[in-house]
N, C-alpha and C positions, 0 to 999 in steps of 0.2 A: 718185459712184463707185464702183456696180457696174454693169451691164451687165442681170443677171439675181440673184432670191434667190435661198437656198440650197437650195430644194424644187421648183426651174424648169424643170435642166434634164434633155434626155430623150436618148433616139439619136439621134434629128431633129436634133439641133446637132452631132451629130459632124461634127470640122474646123473648128465656127468658132471664133473667139478669142474669150473672155469676161471678165469681170475680176468678181471676186465681193470682199466684203467681210466680217467679219462675225468669231465669235469661235472660238479653237481649241477644240472640242470635244475633242478626244482627238488623240496625236501617237505614232507607230509606228514605230521603227526595223528595218529588214529588210533587213537584210545592207547595210548602207549608206543603203538610199533608205529616204525619208521618206515616210512614207503621215500625213496631218491629214486630218479630220473636221473641215473649216468649217460653224459654225452660224449662222444667223440665226433669228430668232421663225418663220420658216416651214420649217425643214429643217435637214438635211445633205447636202452636197454631200464627195466625196472628194477630194484635191486628193495628188499624185505631184511629188516632188525626186526626179532623179535625180541623181547626185554625177558620172557618166561625160559628161551632157549640159551641166551647167553646177555645175563644182566649188564655185562661190561661192556660188551659190544654196543650194548643199544642204550646207554648211558654215552659210550663217544659217539654213536649216530647221530643224539641231539646237539650234538656241537652243530653238526655241518650246515651251512649253510651256499646258497648260491655261488661259484665259480671255483669254488672250493678243489684243490684235483686231492684224486681218491684214487685208494688201490681196492679195488676188492674182491676176495676170496668167495664161492658159494656154489651152490647146488643150483643146477637151470631146475625149475618146477614149472608145472602145468599151472597157471592162475585160475581159479574156482569162477565157479557159473557166476554171469551177470559183471564179473568183473573185467572180461577180456575187452583191450581197448583195439577197435578194428581200424585206428586212424594212423596206426606205426606200425612196420612190419616185426616188431618181438614182440606184437600187445598180445600174444598167448601165451607166454612164458614169463617168469621173471625170475630173478637170482634171490635163497634165502641163504643169505650172506651167514659167512663165519668167519672170517677175518675182515677185518679195513684199519688201513694203511692213510694216516692224513698225510700225503705227499708236501700238501704246497698251503697253507690259507688263501684266502681272498679277502681283502680288503671292501668294504660298502662301492658298489659301484656306482660311476657318474651319472650311469643312466639306464632303465632298465632293458635286457638284451632283446627280450621277449614283446616290444611295443616298439612302433615306427618313431624316429623320431627327426622332428623338422629341424631343429640347431643343425646348419648344416657345421659348424665352426665346432659345434662338441663331437659330432659326430669324426671329424679329422683328426681333433686333439687327440681322442682316443679311437684311432683307426683300429689299432689292433684287437679292441672288443668290439668295436662295428666289423669286423670281419666275422667275428664269431656268431654273431646271427644267422639263422638257417638262410635267410634268402640273400644275403653277403654269399656263402658259403659258396651257395649253389650256382651265382653266376662266374666265381673264380673256375668251377669247377667247368663248367661250361666252356668258361673261354680256354681253359687247356683241355677238353676233350676237341674244340673246332682248330686249334692251333695244330693238334697233331694228325688229327684228321688232313688240315692243309699239306703238312709236312709227308704223310702218306702217299695222297695223291701226286703231287711233286715231284717226289723221291722214283712212283712208281712210271711217270712221264718221263721218265729219263733226265732231270733236273738236278744241277747238284748245289747245295746250298753252300755259299761262300760267304765269307764275313766282309765286309769293306772298314776302311777307315772312320773313329772318331771323330779323331783331330783333323779335320782338311785344311781346304780352302775355301769362302766363301761360296755360296753359288746361285745362280737366280733363278728364287725359285719362287718369289716373289714378298717374302716376308722377311724380317731381320733376321740376321742370324746371329747368333750367341756367338759370343769372344770369348778366346781364351789366351792371356798371355802368355807367350814363351821362355822362361828363365834362360835357357839357353842361348836362346836368339833374340835379344835384349832389341825392344821397338816393332817386335815385330809379335802376330796373334795367328792361333788358327781360327777355324768356324766348329763348331759342332752343324753337320750336316743336316739340312732341311729334307734331304734325301739322295741316296746313293747315286743318281742319274750317271755323273762323267764315269763313275767306276765301273756300274754295269754294263756303261758301252764300251768300256776299254775292254773288258773282259769279252765281250761279241767280238772287238779286234785282236784277243787274243788267241782266238778258235775254242773256246771253251762250248761256246753256244748254246747250252740253255743254265740257266744260272737263276735262284731265289734266293733269297733272305728274309727271316723274319727280323724286318731292321726298325735298329731307334730313330726316332729323327727327330728334331730338333727346332721349332720356330718360335723366336721374340713376337708375338702379336698379342693384340688383346681376347680374352678366353671366352666361350662361351659354355651352354652344356653339349654341346660335343667339338669342344676343343678343348685339349690342352700343349702345355709350352714343348714339352714329352711324350710321343706319341709311338703305334706303332705299327707297322705297315707290311704287309707283304709284299714283298720288291719280285717283281718276274720280267727276265729280257731274254731273248730267243734270236738264236740266228737262221739266217733262211727264212722268213717267213714274210705272211702279211697280215691284213685285218683280221681276214677270217679266221686263218690258224689261234692268235690271240684271244679271239670273241670265243670259239666253240671250247679252247682248256677255259678259260674260264668260266664257264658255263658248269662245266664239268666241276670244274673246282668248289664252285658255291655248293653246288649240289651234293656232292659228297660233306662239306662243312654242315648245312644246316641238316642233313641227313644225321649226322655223327652228332651234331648239339642237340635235337630236337624230335628225330625220328620222323620227319616228316619230307616228301620226295617233291621238290620243287621242279615246274617246269623244264627240260632238257633242254627245247632254243627258248631263247625269249625273245619277245617283240622289239621291234630297234622305231626309232622314232629320229626325225631330222633335227639337228637344233632351231633351226627355221620354225618348221613345226611345233615343236615344246615351246618357244616363246610366244607364236599364235595361238596355239589352244589351249595352254597351262598356263603361261607369262611367268617361265621357270626353265633352266636346263637341267632342274634334278627333278620334273613333276611328281605327283603324289595319284595315280590314275587309279585307287582305288574308289575315290568317288568320282561322281559328273564335273558339275562347278565350270563347266569349258568357256573361254571365252569366244565369244560371237561378233565377229565382222559385221557391224551396220549401213557401212559408205553405202552401200546399195536404199536400203531405207531411207536414207535421207539423204541420197543423190542429187535433190532441189526442193534441198528445205530453204525456210529463211528464217529458222532462228540461228541470231547472229552466232552465237556461239561454235556452232556446229558447221555453221557456212565459212566461218574464216577458218576453221581449224582445215577444212575441206579444200578451201579454195587455196592453202598453202600447204597442199600436200600432205596432208595430216589423216588421221583418221579417228573415226567414232567407233567406239566398240562397247561389250557391256557382257557382265554376267548374272543368272538370275541365278538368286542363292534362294532354291521354293521350297516354299515352306516355313520362311525365316519373318515372314513381314513382322513378327511380333516381337522381333530385333529391339532391347534397351535401349534408353537414352545411354548408358554408362557404354554400353556394347558397341553402340553408335561413333560416340566419342571416341573408344580404341580405333573404330574401324579410319575415321579419318586420321585420325594422330598414323600411323599405319600409313595409309597414301601418302600426309605430307614425307614422313619419313622416306619414301619411295620418290620423291619430286613431284608430286603433287602441287602444284601452281598455286590453288586458292585452298581455303582453310574447310569445306568440307565436300565429300563425295556428291555427287549428284544422283537423286535413283528414285525409284517409282515404288510405289507400293499398292499392291491389289489386294482391299480391305474390304470387307461389307460391300463387295459388289463394285467399288470403288477402287476408281486409279487414282492414288493421294501421293502430288509431287508438286514442286513449284514448276518442273519442267511443263506438265501433260500440256497445260492450256498454250503452249508453243505450238505444238506442235500440230498437222492438218488431220482429218479423219482417215485419208490412205495411211498418211503415217503412222497414224497408231494402227490402224488395223495390223499392217504389215510387220510395225514390233510386236505388237500381241502375240502374231503368227509363227513371227520367226522366231522368238527366244520363248513362245510356249507359255506364256505370262498366265497363271491361272489363279484360284483365291488364295490369299498367304502367303504369295510369291515377293520376295523384293528384288529389284535389278538394282544393278552399280553402275556408272555411266564411267565411261574415260573419251577425252578425246585430245589428239593432241599428235606426237611423231610417234609414229609405230613403235618403237623398241619403248619407248618412257611410257606408253600406254601401255603392255604386257608388260613392263615390269609392276607398274601402281597393280591393274587388277590381278595381277598375278598376287600380291602380297597379300591382295584383299580376298584372293581368293582364300589361302590360306590358313588366313584367321577367321575366316568366315566356317570353315571346315573344323576349326578347333570348335571356335564358340559353339556349330551345331552339334559338333561331336559327332561328326562323319567319318574320322579319322580313328577313333576307339571304338564303332559298332562292326569292326570292319577286323577280321582275323587272317585276312589273305595277308601273301604274300606275292606282291605286283611286280616284280621284277623288270627292268625295261633297260636297253642300250638307246646309249643319246650318240648321234656318229652324228658326222659332216660338220665340225666345229670349225668358228671362222681360227683362220690360222692368228691374224692381227687383229688388235684393237689398238683402237685412237684416244689416246688418255685426253681426256677434254680441258686438263690445266695445262699441261706443258706441251698438248702442242703433238706429241712424239708418241713413234707407234712400235707398242708392246707385244709379245707373245700373250696367247691366251693362255696355253698350255705350260709351253716354256723354249726355248731357241732351240731348242734339237730336235723340235716336232719336224712333222716331214709334211711342204706343200703338196696337197692331191694333184696329182699328175696333169688332169684336166685343167687344171690353173696356173700352170708353168707361165704362162705365156702373160696373163694377168700382171704376175709376181716380178716380169720382167718388166714390163710397160706399168708399173709403179700403182695399180690399183688394188693396192693394198687389201683393201675392206671389201674387197671381193672373193678374197684367197681363202678357198678351205684346205682344213688339214685335215691330212688322215687320221684323226683321232677319235676318241670311243670312249666315254665316262660308262657304267655300269651302276643300275639306280636302283631301290627299293622302295618303297614307302614313303616318296619326300626325300630321301638319303641318299645324298653320292658314296655307293661302295669304295669307288675308283676310279681310278683314270689312265687312261693312257696312250701310245701313240704307236706310227711307225716313224723313226728316229731319220733325220739324216746320216748319210754313211759318205759323201763324197768332202775332201776339203772346198769344194770351191762351193758348193752351193751350199758351208758351212758357214763359210766367209761370208757369203753374201747376206745371209739371214743376219748377221749379228751387223752386217755394216747396214740391211735396214731399219733395227733395231739402233741406232746410233751408236754402234760400238767400233770406234777406228781399228786399223790394222795391227796399230802401235799395244792398244790396249786390248784386242785380240790376242795379241803376242803374250803378253801379258799375264792375262785374267785360264787363254785357255792355247797355250801354244801347247800342251801339253795333249789333247785330243784331236786338233788339228793337224800337231807330226806325227800323231796315230792312224791318221784320216789317210796317208801321203801313202802306207806298206800294205795295202788291200784291205780295207775293210770290208766287211761283209754285210749287208741288208739286213737290218735288224731291228726288233720293236721291242714292247713289252707293256706293262701295267703297272698299277701299285695298289693293290687295296688293303684300306682302312680295318685293321683291326678292332682297334678298339671299338668302331663303328658296328660293326661284323656283328661282334659281340653282345651288344647294349641291344641292338636289333633281334637274338637269337633270345636272349636273357629276358625280353620286353620291357626292358628300363625307357626310359626320357633323357639318360644322361648317360657318357662314358666313363664316368667319376662313380657310376657303379660295379664297373667292370674293371676297373684299373687297383689293385691291392691299392697302392700310396700315391692318389693324386691332387693334385695342387687345390688349393681354390679358386675362387676368381680374382684373385689380386696375385697367381700366380704362387701363391707361398704354402708350404708344408709347415700345416701349426703343429705337428708332433714332434719330427725333429729340427724347428723350428731355423727354417731354411727358407728362401734364402736368408744368409746373417752376416753382421759387420767383422770385417777383417781388419787385420790391427796393422799399426803404421811400418811395421818390420816385417810383414807376410806380403804387403804392396810393393816395400822397398826390391825384395831379391826377386821380384815377376817386373822391375824397373817402372809400378804404374802409381800417378800421385790421385788421389780423389780429389773433386773440385767438388762433389756435394757436402751442401752445409744442412744440417740436418735443424728443421727449425724449431721442433721443441727441443733440443742441445742449445741454441742458439740465446731461445729465451729465456733460459736456467741462468746462463752464464750474466745475459744480459741483470737478472735481478739480481744476483751473488754479487 
């Protein structure tokens, strides 16, 4: 239906008769001469309809409006001097139309495609129109490019692409499973995979050695800008490797993806930081290192303090720490209220953050008068406090203070636009994660990553002794500009150690056999040492595209309520369909109940 796409013709084509087809991007009447920009996914070409040459054709062109699908046959001509459009690749030529066929007329659009739209629900309802916009088309194209680059890199590295089941068993990945009733097995359910974790480990037992998959994963959890109920990850597993092998592989993989997607070279080797240092310095296990705002320990400054709050904290084994938001002393009341809100959400036990401002040569704070002259001097020196700075304090347990100040640090960076002023890609490996974490509500130990993660060999004695809180894992996360791109670990491959790990997590022998019997049995037959990692493809595509939400790089995402407004999903299912899978709904719709009551 065409000889060229709409971004293909150049001055070298002048004089040729060509056929184009696409959407009318715009139509303009210049004294009876109609100019239209014809668009397809590749770009734009200007077409001209001259009434003096073909009155009927020009008359038909007057009926065109935006988003009509049309086919144009005409001659490639050089644009007149002064009319060349250097903003588009085809700006030096135009098509003098000889024939026009209207393939399909478009109704009036629900929104303009050349303008940004703040109404997310309207964009989601008409997503197929939203995807026609240049920005969205570019995002989807970039995603495809980096996905292809990932496949090429892994194929060339000797990995097999292998699919794993979608209908599976529940997996212990830390979120709720989506459940699927089985009609052929009444009362039984499949679960959609949160990750293909056990299957990829079983492939290592099967001797396939190097596996990858562009895997669809599903988690029934609350949504946010970088989270969807269904998402895609680049899943990798390999045998006879260690942590260094996986790290080197992933550094090369990400390098190939960013080169393909943006044409930029990223560092071949990423810096590393331990989990403990990341929390101490940045208050996060996925720190954004593009800006400073580091957390500074002030325990030595206030070692002899008589200030009651700090004294009781230090005497109780806690810490006093702070961050200096340099140049942010002009913080507004609204911004301060927001920081207090963030800090309270992170666990601040009081209503307001303690702070000191340096303005007009004075230190302004309710705290300042309680400090000795020596403490003031040490504080100013250690935090490098200067005119225009504001310091935020935290006092309490080391973990809680790190969490609170880490959230404050991130929010300050947003308010100060520190994360907008940098085009750097700051990759980072965070290593030496804890293996286990104690749930404060239940009092039970849980896996920080997942129960198949290998304990650090130097900490095996601590695991045997029940010192679970101090056991490190052979686990690693790759971070970019405050986002976790992916995480992985070296796995347990011995049946005894895996059963022991399940036991620590409160899974007894009988439950182990029911839930994990297949993998425990597999480990009996010579399971090789193995490990891997999963990268969030949606999140990588988001960062490559320069977007703030993964919805902008997913063709048909869900909204904040997990709904697809375009396809009206999820939908109500009738009683017959439910009966066929032996399900009876207990949900009572409040609106329907009210309507029946009125009737």
